[in-house]
N, C-alpha and C positions, 0 to 999 in steps of 0.2 A: 512355711506354710504356703500350701498351692490352693487359690481360690480365685473363681472366676477366670479361669485361663491365665492367670498371673502368679508370680512367685513373691512372697512378702516375707522379709526376715524381720523377727522379733527383734528389736535392739534395746528395748527398755524392760526391764524386769525388777518388779518388788521382791527383795530379799524374803525366800520362803515361800514365793508364789509356785506351785506344784506345776506348772505348765512352762515354768522358766528353766528347768532342767536341761542341761546341755545348750544354753544359749550360744556357748562359744564354741562348743564341740561340734555341733551340727552343721555349720557353714564349713567348718574345717573338713569334717567327713565328706561334705560335697565335693570339697576341692579336691581331695585324695581321690575321689572317683573320676573326677575329671582329669586329673595328670595320669591316672593309670589307664583312662581311655586313650590318652596320646602316647603310651609306652613308656611312661616314666613311673616305673614299678616300685623304686625303692623310697618310698614316701612314708614318714611316720609322723605321729602327732601325740602331743600331750595336751589335751583341752585346746588351746588355740596356738601353741608352739609347734611349728613345722619343720622338720629336718628332711632334707633330700640327699640321697647318696648317689653318686654319678660313679659307677664302676665301669671298668674297661670292657670293651666289647671283645667278645672271643673272636678269634679268626683261626683256622685251621692254616691258612694260608701263610700269614705274616711269621716270620720267625725273627723279627727284630725285637730289640728291647723296648721299642717306643709301644705307646698303648694309644688305641684310637676309642672314641666314646660317641655313644649314639645319640647324645644331646649334651647341651650346655647350658649355662645360666639364661643366656639371651633366648632360647627355646621356652624355657620356663616363663619368661615374662612375655613373650608372643602369645603363649596361651593364655595367661592369666590377666594381662593388661585390659584387654576387652571386657573383662568381668568386673574390672575394679577393685581387684584384690589388693588390700592395703598393706604390701610389703613395707619392713623398715628399710631404710636407705642401707645400702651395702657398707658407707663409710660409718654410719650411726650405730647399727645394731646387727645388721644382716653380714652375710659372708659368701664369697665365692666358693666353690668346691675345693676341697684339700684334704691332707691325711689327718687334719686335727679339726674337730668341729666343735664350736661353742653351743651346747643344747641342755636346756633346762637348768642351767648354773653350773655344769660341769664342763669340762674340756675333755673331749674324747679323741684319744690319741689312738688313731686306727692302726698305726705301724707298731707301736709298743704294748698295745692292747692295755692301756692305763686310762684311767678316768679320776682325776683329781677334781676338786671343787675349784670353781674360779675364785680368784682373790676377792672379787665383790661379794660373792655368796658368803665365803669364809667369814670376812669382815662383819657382814651381817648378822650371821649366826653367832660369832663370838659376841658381839655388842648384846644380842638377847639373852645370852646366856650370861653375860657378866650384870646386866640389870636386873635379871631374875635372881642371880645369887646375892646381890646387894639388897634385895627387898628387905623390910624389917620383919617379915613373917617367916618365921623358922621352919614351920610345918607346912607342906603343901602336897596335894594330891597328886598321883601320877595323871590325872585327867587335867588338872590346873596347869601342870607342867608342860604337857603336851599341846594345850591351847596356847600358852604363852610362846610357844615356838612357832605356831602357825602365823599369828598376828604381828 
């Protein structure tokens, strides 16, 4: 929200509050705009999950098998650090650029065009299914089943 020549980010929301829609996505949208402004165009988000693709720079002069890139992760941090963007640590949940990308619970294999579930997400879903199937109730509506998968 912009007010009195300052920008305020709403960080508290009561569930169901009409004005809280997009509380995570709006700052992420702003981040995409900032990165695009700096020439980092292949940035995508799902709510507050960001993925940046670093593609080889095309050159008509180069005939070698090596690739050059217009930016790297240090440039991304150089742009976002002054803004206080709370990135996950590379060692913990982040990752450097590569041909396999962990994003929204999937492992995106860009070479072989495969998208399997990450083990952690697979185990989580199997656990939910197991607890759902072992529930004493034998009849469940589709809506109840879908809700059980979300929580």
